[in-house]
All heavy atoms as an XYZ file, in Angstrom:
784
protein
N     144.039     78.566    120.477
C     144.629     77.787    119.461
C     145.248     76.396    120.200
O     145.572     76.576    121.242
C     145.817     78.425    118.864
C     145.473     79.567    117.947
S     146.950     80.299    117.224
C     146.317     81.812    116.845
N     145.121     75.325    119.394
C     145.674     74.149    119.982
C     147.077     74.310    120.540
O     147.501     73.823    121.673
C     145.787     72.998    118.936
C     144.397     72.389    118.838
C     144.650     71.004    118.088
N     145.474     71.042    117.002
C     145.365     71.149    115.761
N     144.072     71.164    115.305
N     146.286     71.079    114.785
N     147.911     75.018    119.920
C     149.298     75.288    120.373
C     149.293     75.923    121.610
O     150.156     75.701    122.486
C     150.161     75.919    119.233
O     149.574     77.319    119.027
N     148.431     76.989    121.816
C     148.383     77.713    123.136
C     147.895     76.676    124.270
O     148.497     76.752    125.346
C     147.429     78.856    123.101
C     147.968     79.940    122.111
O     149.143     80.005    121.949
O     147.055     80.765    121.644
N     146.982     75.949    124.020
C     146.531     74.959    124.973
C     147.621     74.029    125.366
O     147.780     73.737    126.522
C     145.325     74.239    124.504
C     144.768     73.216    125.481
C     144.100     75.269    124.240
N     148.291     73.607    124.360
C     149.512     72.599    124.466
C     150.589     73.246    125.349
O     151.003     72.625    126.339
C     150.006     72.176    123.153
N     150.938     74.454    125.121
C     151.832     75.207    125.793
C     151.535     75.385    127.226
O     152.244     75.161    128.185
C     152.175     76.535    125.037
C     153.270     77.228    125.755
C     153.599     78.619    125.070
O     153.599     78.743    123.809
O     153.993     79.487    125.838
N     150.332     75.773    127.639
C     149.830     76.052    128.880
C     149.794     74.728    129.696
O     149.957     74.782    130.920
C     148.503     76.638    128.819
C     148.574     78.161    128.569
C     147.185     78.727    128.657
N     147.161     80.205    128.362
C     146.301     81.062    128.832
N     145.145     80.674    129.440
N     146.322     82.266    128.462
N     149.421     73.627    128.986
C     149.259     72.399    129.785
C     150.640     71.574    129.796
O     150.540     70.530    130.478
C     148.206     71.552    129.165
O     148.490     71.409    127.757
C     146.777     72.320    129.235
N     151.507     71.840    129.034
C     152.741     71.065    128.895
C     152.476     69.828    128.178
O     153.212     68.932    128.236
N     151.381     69.720    127.282
C     151.075     68.606    126.403
C     151.454     68.937    124.988
O     151.580     70.145    124.657
C     149.479     68.270    126.620
C     149.043     67.954    128.009
C     149.777     66.706    128.404
N     149.263     66.271    129.675
C     148.537     65.216    129.839
N     148.220     64.436    128.743
N     148.016     64.695    130.958
N     151.461     67.796    124.256
C     151.696     67.988    122.823
C     150.472     68.549    122.072
O     149.325     68.389    122.553
C     152.160     66.714    122.198
O     151.177     65.777    122.055
N     150.763     69.214    120.915
C     149.502     69.566    120.138
C     148.725     68.302    119.697
O     147.528     68.459    119.609
C     149.996     70.411    118.949
C     150.447     71.809    119.364
C     150.710     72.605    118.166
N     152.053     72.009    117.673
C     152.769     72.470    116.632
N     152.200     73.526    115.858
N     153.896     72.082    116.236
N     149.485     67.276    119.448
C     148.705     65.937    119.078
C     147.798     65.558    120.294
O     146.718     65.217    120.073
C     149.710     64.944    118.738
C     149.001     63.557    118.300
C     148.234     63.749    117.046
O     148.521     64.576    116.136
N     147.140     62.987    116.927
N     148.316     65.644    121.435
C     147.488     65.249    122.643
C     146.309     66.156    122.705
O     145.116     65.722    122.986
C     148.249     65.352    123.941
C     147.547     64.880    125.151
O     148.164     64.891    126.178
N     146.478     64.327    125.069
N     146.437     67.455    122.499
C     145.321     68.481    122.593
C     144.272     68.068    121.373
O     143.089     68.118    121.650
C     145.785     69.898    122.590
C     144.623     70.927    122.483
C     146.728     70.145    123.705
N     144.899     67.846    120.353
C     143.918     67.371    119.186
C     143.094     66.274    119.504
O     141.992     66.283    119.306
C     144.781     67.242    117.900
C     143.955     66.830    116.688
C     143.083     68.021    116.254
C     144.911     66.416    115.490
N     143.707     65.294    120.260
C     142.900     64.139    120.731
C     141.809     64.537    121.574
O     140.650     63.947    121.597
C     143.908     63.023    121.181
C     144.752     62.392    120.326
C     145.882     61.576    120.909
O     146.266     61.850    122.073
N     146.341     60.602    120.227
N     142.106     65.413    122.599
C     141.027     65.895    123.425
C     139.933     66.600    122.667
O     138.808     66.330    122.939
C     141.726     67.007    124.374
C     142.582     66.479    125.449
C     142.775     65.186    125.868
C     143.480     67.197    126.322
N     143.672     65.116    126.947
C     144.124     66.426    127.135
C     143.880     68.620    126.348
C     145.011     66.782    128.080
C     144.822     69.019    127.130
C     145.356     68.132    128.059
N     140.345     67.443    121.678
C     139.448     68.152    120.944
C     138.486     67.287    120.116
O     137.229     67.532    120.080
C     140.136     69.040    120.031
C     139.055     69.833    118.957
C     140.822     70.247    120.778
N     139.038     66.171    119.563
C     138.315     65.244    118.686
C     137.657     64.237    119.516
O     136.882     63.279    118.988
C     139.254     64.554    117.710
C     139.745     65.493    116.610
O     139.145     66.613    116.408
N     140.860     65.321    116.045
N     137.770     64.276    120.855
C     137.095     63.272    121.686
C     137.671     61.897    121.613
O     136.971     60.941    121.944
N     138.952     61.759    121.295
C     139.671     60.506    121.198
C     140.288     60.099    122.533
O     140.892     59.064    122.652
C     140.736     60.675    120.110
C     140.075     60.861    118.743
C     141.170     61.207    117.692
O     142.358     61.328    118.044
O     140.827     61.593    116.540
N     140.375     61.077    123.420
C     141.089     60.988    124.733
C     140.427     61.638    125.833
O     139.846     62.785    125.584
C     142.469     61.339    124.572
C     143.500     60.815    125.285
C     144.929     61.158    124.922
N     145.729     60.627    125.842
C     146.955     60.754    125.895
N     147.520     61.457    124.917
N     147.705     60.309    126.857
N     140.307     61.068    127.007
C     139.695     61.606    128.183
C     138.251     61.879    128.034
O     137.789     62.922    128.382
C     140.508     62.943    128.611
C     141.957     62.708    129.018
C     142.094     61.510    130.020
N     141.422     61.659    131.280
C     141.881     61.812    132.486
N     143.245     61.950    132.503
N     141.134     61.851    133.492
N     137.581     61.005    127.340
C     136.112     61.157    127.312
C     135.382     61.094    128.530
O     134.238     61.476    128.586
C     135.564     60.046    126.227
O     135.983     58.853    126.679
C     136.143     60.343    124.843
N     136.091     60.576    129.631
C     135.435     60.474    130.835
C     135.070     61.872    131.502
O     134.153     61.973    132.350
C     136.291     59.684    131.937
C     137.694     60.308    132.061
O     138.289     60.705    131.003
O     138.259     60.417    133.135
N     135.727     62.898    130.954
C     135.564     64.287    131.521
C     134.453     64.933    130.655
O     134.186     66.137    130.862
C     136.904     65.007    131.410
N     133.737     64.321    129.755
C     132.794     64.980    128.908
C     133.470     65.558    127.624
O     134.759     65.543    127.567
N     132.780     66.083    126.872
C     133.299     66.719    125.589
C     134.270     67.938    125.898
O     133.978     68.748    126.828
C     132.140     67.174    124.727
N     135.200     68.154    125.132
C     136.117     69.200    125.121
C     135.390     70.460    124.855
O     134.365     70.264    123.968
C     137.374     69.167    124.249
C     138.440     70.013    124.481
C     139.350     69.870    125.443
C     138.441     71.182    123.669
C     140.463     70.729    125.665
C     139.602     72.092    123.769
C     140.513     71.892    124.847
N     135.525     71.660    125.386
C     134.635     72.726    125.120
C     134.557     73.037    123.545
O     135.606     72.852    122.877
C     135.346     73.919    125.843
C     136.250     73.280    126.966
C     136.537     71.925    126.337
N     133.566     73.598    123.117
C     133.441     74.046    121.678
C     134.368     75.276    121.571
O     134.467     76.080    122.374
C     132.005     74.421    121.422
C     131.123     73.207    121.303
O     131.561     72.161    120.966
O     129.819     73.457    121.652
N     134.930     75.394    120.393
C     135.826     76.461    120.014
C     134.924     77.772    120.125
O     133.810     77.806    119.819
C     136.343     76.394    118.695
C     135.603     75.220    118.217
C     134.839     74.499    119.191
N     135.606     78.979    120.508
C     135.023     80.209    120.523
C     134.863     80.855    119.093
O     134.022     81.564    118.851
C     135.717     81.156    121.546
C     135.033     82.511    121.676
C     133.764     82.448    122.613
O     133.624     81.477    123.268
O     133.180     83.450    122.465
N     135.900     80.511    118.320
C     135.804     81.059    116.998
C     137.145     80.562    116.299
O     137.807     79.700    116.573
N     137.574     81.456    115.383
C     138.780     81.224    114.647
C     139.667     82.441    114.593
O     139.132     83.510    114.730
C     138.470     80.808    113.254
O     137.835     81.763    112.569
C     137.765     79.369    113.119
N     140.985     82.181    114.484
C     141.915     83.284    114.207
C     142.831     82.807    113.114
O     143.529     81.695    113.167
C     142.881     83.437    115.496
N     142.594     83.385    111.902
C     143.068     82.829    110.729
C     142.424     81.510    110.329
O     141.270     81.466    110.241
N     143.219     80.481    110.356
C     142.760     79.081    110.137
C     142.698     78.237    111.266
O     142.424     77.146    111.286
C     143.567     78.352    108.986
C     143.563     79.175    107.699
C     144.255     78.501    106.644
N     145.503     77.887    107.144
C     146.489     77.484    106.332
N     146.547     77.663    105.022
N     147.624     77.017    106.858
N     143.147     78.895    112.411
C     143.052     78.165    113.726
C     141.886     78.251    114.617
O     141.389     79.416    114.725
C     144.408     78.452    114.548
O     145.512     78.334    113.890
N     141.268     77.239    115.253
C     140.348     77.338    116.203
C     140.915     77.952    117.430
O     142.052     77.695    117.801
C     139.652     75.879    116.519
C     139.089     75.270    115.306
C     138.717     73.766    115.682
C     137.834     75.961    114.889
N     140.121     78.715    118.197
C     140.489     79.326    119.448
C     139.427     79.022    120.422
O     138.133     78.821    120.160
C     140.786     80.914    119.432
C     141.877     81.048    118.525
C     139.436     81.561    118.778
N     139.816     78.903    121.736
C     138.867     78.491    122.817
C     139.045     79.501    123.885
O     139.935     80.264    123.952
C     139.378     77.120    123.417
C     138.960     76.021    122.580
C     137.735     75.281    122.644
C     139.785     75.443    121.556
N     137.862     74.236    121.603
C     139.056     74.336    120.944
C     141.013     75.726    120.990
C     139.523     73.654    119.968
C     141.457     74.987    119.954
C     140.730     73.915    119.481
N     137.987     79.726    124.708
C     137.914     80.534    125.902
C     138.769     79.777    126.942
O     138.389     78.578    127.306
C     136.611     80.904    126.198
C     136.575     81.987    127.430
C     135.012     82.213    127.738
N     134.397     82.945    126.587
C     134.493     84.303    126.364
N     135.157     85.019    127.200
N     133.933     84.779    125.314
N     139.881     80.242    127.502
C     140.622     79.599    128.390
C     139.863     79.149    129.646
O     140.090     78.054    130.123
C     141.851     80.482    128.837
C     142.760     79.679    129.767
C     142.928     80.079    131.066
C     143.419     78.498    129.516
N     143.772     79.080    131.695
C     143.996     78.139    130.796
C     143.537     77.704    128.455
C     144.847     77.059    130.934
C     144.363     76.540    128.645
C     144.981     76.229    129.866
N     139.013     79.944    130.193
C     138.364     79.454    131.358
C     137.459     78.288    131.164
O     137.425     77.393    132.078
C     137.341     80.662    131.824
N     137.057     78.210    129.952
C     136.209     76.928    129.639
C     137.210     75.666    129.349
O     136.795     74.511    129.996
C     135.331     77.111    128.320
C     134.199     78.039    128.499
C     133.566     78.452    127.351
O     133.823     77.720    126.207
O     132.727     79.317    127.407
N     138.238     75.899    128.956
C     139.199     74.825    128.628
C     139.781     74.465    130.118
O     139.892     73.135    130.413
C     140.450     75.171    127.865
C     141.546     74.270    127.822
C     139.867     75.359    126.356
N     140.095     75.403    130.869
C     140.650     75.065    132.199
C     139.696     74.421    133.181
O     140.029     73.598    134.004
C     141.275     76.364    132.918
C     142.345     76.102    133.763
O     142.948     75.008    133.688
N     142.776     77.147    134.493
N     138.376     74.741    132.911
C     137.364     73.978    133.655
C     137.272     72.610    133.280
O     137.119     71.651    134.091
C     135.991     74.658    133.580
N     137.456     72.343    131.963
C     137.464     70.878    131.478
C     138.724     70.206    132.127
O     138.689     69.033    132.538
C     137.478     71.001    129.924
C     137.341     69.590    129.421
C     136.236     68.822    129.161
C     138.404     68.730    128.951
N     136.601     67.607    128.555
C     137.867     67.584    128.443
C     139.840     69.015    128.968
C     138.773     66.579    128.079
C     140.669     67.882    128.456
C     140.178     66.761    128.055
N     139.882     70.889    132.066
C     141.044     70.290    132.484
C     140.878     69.981    134.120
O     141.442     68.952    134.424
C     142.160     71.380    132.295
C     142.774     71.523    130.927
C     143.738     72.772    130.747
C     143.437     70.303    130.454
N     140.239     70.852    134.765
C     139.956     70.458    136.238
C     139.243     69.184    136.310
O     139.594     68.511    137.412
C     139.227     71.676    136.841
N     138.387     68.835    135.452
C     137.680     67.567    135.395
C     138.523     66.405    135.324
O     138.180     65.304    135.817
C     136.408     67.591    134.574
C     135.394     68.602    134.867
C     134.134     68.307    134.211
N     134.135     68.463    132.781
C     133.873     69.546    132.098
N     133.626     70.755    132.769
N     133.911     69.560    130.774
N     139.775     66.656    134.703
C     140.627     65.436    134.491
C     141.853     65.653    135.425
O     142.888     65.043    135.330
C     141.072     65.420    133.046
C     141.848     66.524    132.613
C     139.914     65.122    132.057
C     142.495     66.184    131.167
N     141.729     66.549    136.319
C     142.808     66.705    137.359
C     144.059     67.493    136.861
O     144.993     67.354    137.406
N     143.822     68.320    135.880
C     144.985     69.124    135.207
C     144.781     70.577    135.147
O     145.173     71.142    134.171
C     145.328     68.457    133.939
C     145.716     66.927    134.152
C     146.642     66.520    132.935
O     147.255     67.288    132.353
O     146.571     65.148    132.653
N     143.915     71.146    136.022
C     143.739     72.605    135.809
C     145.039     73.352    135.870
O     145.936     72.976    136.815
C     142.837     73.069    137.023
C     142.489     74.536    137.020
C     141.502     74.929    138.068
O     141.114     74.032    138.917
N     141.176     76.095    138.218
N     145.153     74.445    135.317
C     146.415     75.187    135.205
C     146.135     76.566    135.668
O     145.472     77.376    135.113
C     146.823     75.287    133.741
C     148.153     76.139    133.569
C     147.100     73.860    133.073
N     146.663     76.877    136.935
C     146.564     78.202    137.505
C     145.267     78.780    137.507
O     144.246     78.026    137.722
N     145.093     80.105    137.445
C     143.969     80.842    137.567
C     142.985     80.432    136.509
O     143.347     80.461    135.318
C     144.194     82.321    137.596
C     143.036     83.103    137.732
O     141.916     82.759    138.249
O     142.968     84.346    137.238
N     141.749     80.051    136.810
C     140.772     79.706    135.763
C     140.508     80.790    134.793
O     140.122     80.370    133.629
C     139.542     79.095    136.397
C     139.543     79.771    137.733
C     141.132     80.019    138.058
N     140.429     82.015    135.016
C     140.031     83.032    134.236
C     138.605     83.356    134.260
O     137.864     82.704    134.913
N     138.260     84.310    133.578
C     136.852     84.822    133.567
C     135.881     83.842    132.903
O     136.308     83.369    131.792
C     136.683     86.188    132.947
N     134.869     83.467    133.368
C     133.814     82.588    132.754
C     133.133     83.485    131.585
O     133.218     84.743    131.787
C     132.866     82.031    133.716
C     132.055     83.039    134.436
C     133.536     80.991    134.596
C     130.927     82.437    135.198
N     132.546     82.859    130.737
C     131.841     83.611    129.708
C     130.913     84.715    130.175
O     130.947     85.818    129.650
C     131.011     82.668    128.823
C     130.316     83.220    127.554
C     129.495     82.253    126.866
N     130.252     81.124    126.433
C     131.056     81.187    125.299
N     130.928     82.125    124.511
N     131.628     80.191    125.030
N     130.117     84.409    131.159
C     129.212     85.463    131.676
C     129.883     86.572    132.324
O     129.572     87.743    132.135
C     128.271     84.805    132.724
C     127.335     83.924    132.260
C     127.821     82.435    131.946
O     128.858     82.185    132.409
O     127.266     81.686    131.086
N     131.012     86.421    133.015
C     131.750     87.623    133.611
C     132.407     88.357    132.296
O     132.350     89.514    132.491
C     132.882     86.897    134.403
C     132.359     86.417    135.770
O     131.157     86.665    136.050
O     133.119     85.613    136.418
N     132.842     87.600    131.418
C     133.459     88.293    130.232
C     132.471     89.172    129.618
O     132.788     90.323    129.091
C     134.201     87.301    129.371
N     131.289     88.733    129.328
C     130.296     89.416    128.654
C     129.778     90.635    129.538
O     129.688     91.765    129.029
C     129.051     88.492    128.401
C     129.198     87.512    127.432
C     128.005     86.618    127.273
C     129.528     88.159    126.026
N     129.703     90.452    130.873
C     129.475     91.680    131.811
C     130.531     92.700    131.600
O     130.229     93.837    131.473
C     129.368     91.176    133.139
C     128.810     92.064    134.087
N     127.531     92.607    134.101
C     129.522     92.892    135.110
C     127.544     93.605    135.040
N     128.650     93.892    135.631
N     131.901     92.242    131.655
C     132.966     93.154    131.617
C     132.788     93.959    130.223
O     132.958     95.251    130.258
C     134.368     92.464    131.847
C     134.331     92.026    133.268
C     135.366     93.421    131.361
C     135.499     91.071    133.484
N     132.528     93.135    129.192
C     132.626     93.730    127.771
C     131.393     94.889    127.775
O     131.575     95.991    127.219
C     132.426     92.829    126.776
C     133.537     91.929    126.593
O     134.583     92.242    127.008
O     133.388     90.955    125.804
N     130.293     94.496    128.400
C     129.127     95.482    128.520
C     129.341     96.756    129.284
O     129.055     97.865    128.874
C     127.908     94.662    128.973
C     126.695     95.548    129.092
C     125.989     95.808    127.996
C     126.262     95.952    130.372
C     124.763     96.687    128.050
C     125.169     96.805    130.480
C     124.453     97.194    129.391
N     130.121     96.472    130.298
C     130.281     97.653    131.288
C     131.551     98.442    131.087
O     131.497     99.669    131.506
C     130.465     97.189    132.765
C     129.139     96.589    133.320
S     127.801     97.652    133.332
C     128.345     98.934    134.366
N     132.422     98.043    130.334
C     133.690     98.672    130.062
C     133.507    100.140    129.436
O     134.079    101.050    129.901
C     134.705     97.879    129.204
C     136.052     98.442    129.037
C     136.733     98.632    130.463
C     136.985     97.423    128.264
N     132.651    100.270    128.332
C     132.518    101.584    127.743
C     131.963    102.554    128.813
O     132.319    103.681    128.823
C     131.633    101.305    126.688
C     131.614     99.913    126.371
C     132.081     99.165    127.576
N     131.097    102.142    129.663
C     130.383    102.934    130.713
C     131.573    103.324    131.754
O     131.614    104.439    132.084
C     129.264    102.210    131.420
C     128.082    102.101    130.472
C     127.061    101.230    131.017
N     125.925    101.058    130.168
C     125.906    100.444    128.993
N     126.830     99.770    128.560
N     124.725    100.364    128.399
N     132.359    102.423    132.204
C     133.388    102.684    133.084
C     134.419    103.707    132.469
O     134.885    104.704    133.081
C     134.098    101.525    133.488
C     133.278    100.651    134.414
C     132.331    100.976    135.208
C     133.452     99.190    134.460
N     131.722     99.901    135.787
C     132.391     98.822    135.361
C     134.245     98.269    133.891
C     132.273     97.455    135.693
C     134.062     96.876    134.212
C     132.993     96.496    135.047
N     134.771    103.562    131.166
C     135.711    104.472    130.465
C     135.171    105.850    130.375
O     135.802    106.790    130.592
C     136.064    103.850    129.150
C     136.903    102.609    129.116
C     137.093    101.905    127.807
O     136.204    101.922    126.980
N     138.255    101.296    127.492
N     133.723    105.930    130.074
C     133.198    107.224    129.950
C     133.180    107.908    131.311
O     133.504    109.055    131.516
C     131.838    107.112    129.490
C     131.064    108.416    129.372
C     129.668    108.235    128.849
O     129.141    107.232    128.594
N     128.987    109.381    128.559
N     132.830    107.224    132.384
C     132.845    107.690    133.802
C     134.185    108.119    134.136
O     134.312    109.274    134.632
C     132.385    106.709    134.799
O     131.078    106.325    134.307
C     132.334    107.110    136.191
N     135.251    107.536    133.839
C     136.559    107.977    134.161
C     136.997    109.126    133.229
O     137.504    110.107    133.811
C     137.443    106.780    133.902
C     137.518    105.684    134.797
C     138.588    104.502    134.444
C     137.999    106.123    136.210
N     136.611    109.217    132.046
C     136.916    110.306    131.220
C     136.227    111.493    131.701
O     136.863    112.595    131.566
C     136.579    110.001    129.660
N     135.036    111.416    132.203
C     134.381    112.540    132.839
C     134.858    113.000    134.259
O     134.552    113.954    134.631
C     132.775    112.273    132.901
C     132.357    112.106    131.579
C     130.870    111.612    131.496
O     130.277    111.306    132.624
O     130.152    111.516    130.458
N     135.697    112.097    134.790
C     136.265    112.530    136.077
C     135.298    112.349    137.184
O     135.545    112.561    138.383
N     134.102    111.728    136.839
C     133.157    111.509    138.016
C     133.619    110.567    139.099
O     133.481    110.913    140.299
C     131.685    111.043    137.421
C     130.757    110.676    138.433
C     131.132    112.017    136.361
N     134.036    109.391    138.679
C     134.596    108.464    139.662
C     135.656    109.056    140.584
O     135.774    108.897    141.696
C     134.927    107.171    139.019
C     135.280    105.990    139.813
C     134.107    105.664    140.753
C     135.771    104.886    139.023
N     136.584    109.795    139.950
C     137.724    110.248    140.570
C     137.193    111.374    141.678
O     137.788    111.377    142.654
C     138.730    110.844    139.618
C     139.408    109.933    138.748
C     140.384    110.775    137.786
C     140.215    108.971    139.439
N     136.285    112.280    141.266
C     135.835    113.245    142.117
C     135.100    112.568    143.349
O     135.309    112.961    144.474
C     134.762    114.151    141.510
C     135.402    115.077    140.470
O     136.725    115.416    140.759
O     134.859    115.750    139.728
N     134.386    111.437    143.015
C     133.731    110.646    144.186
C     134.755    110.109    145.143
O     134.562    110.198    146.316
C     132.952    109.624    143.511
C     132.272    108.794    144.583
N     131.153    109.134    145.354
C     132.478    107.410    144.988
C     130.827    108.262    146.214
N     131.636    107.185    145.976
N     135.804    109.523    144.514
C     136.795    108.862    145.413
C     137.572    110.018    146.256
O     137.697    109.812    147.378
C     137.772    108.104    144.495
C     139.054    107.685    145.347
C     137.139    106.954    143.878
N     137.863    111.056    145.633
C     138.419    112.195    146.404
C     137.588    112.659    147.600
O     138.032    112.914    148.712
C     138.788    113.274    145.440
C     140.012    113.127    144.727
C     140.456    114.506    144.015
N     141.081    114.150    142.732
C     140.702    114.376    141.577
N     139.540    114.925    141.298
N     141.415    113.993    140.538
N     136.272    112.815    147.431
C     135.370    113.355    148.422
C     135.114    112.305    149.438
O     134.884    112.657    150.567
C     134.119    113.805    147.849
C     134.323    115.121    147.051
N     134.247    114.960    145.700
C     134.451    116.337    147.371
C     134.388    116.260    145.206
N     134.512    117.081    146.269
N     135.219    111.060    149.019
C     134.870    109.972    149.963
C     136.127    109.761    150.879
O     135.919    109.515    152.156
C     134.603    108.649    149.151
O     133.536    108.730    148.291
C     134.395    107.498    150.200
N     137.298    109.853    150.478
C     138.473    109.630    151.256
C     139.153    111.010    151.759
O     140.128    110.923    152.394
C     139.560    108.957    150.421
C     139.077    107.552    149.963
N     138.666    106.617    150.905
C     138.785    107.037    148.752
C     138.310    105.481    150.290
N     138.291    105.674    148.919
N     138.445    112.112    151.605
C     138.935    113.354    152.191
C     138.586    113.527    153.697
O     137.842    112.932    154.266
C     138.530    114.531    151.447
């Protein structure tokens, strides 16, 4: 949401809206496309916004997972959860460190 981007960057929502609309900082290329909506508000993937911010010298902390990493985590998470539920990973760790 614009308000989240504004809060994280210490900028006003109006300033963020100008970035989104391409009215400001066009030297850094287009602001990232929104990921989707939450209610009536647009939402962005923070890693993409932060990468854009880095191009204007205003990166904020840890950039976060890029889209490809997030997709990989989403894909693997059910498998990891199943493995943990079955105790396979825990048994392997116990035998490896015994």
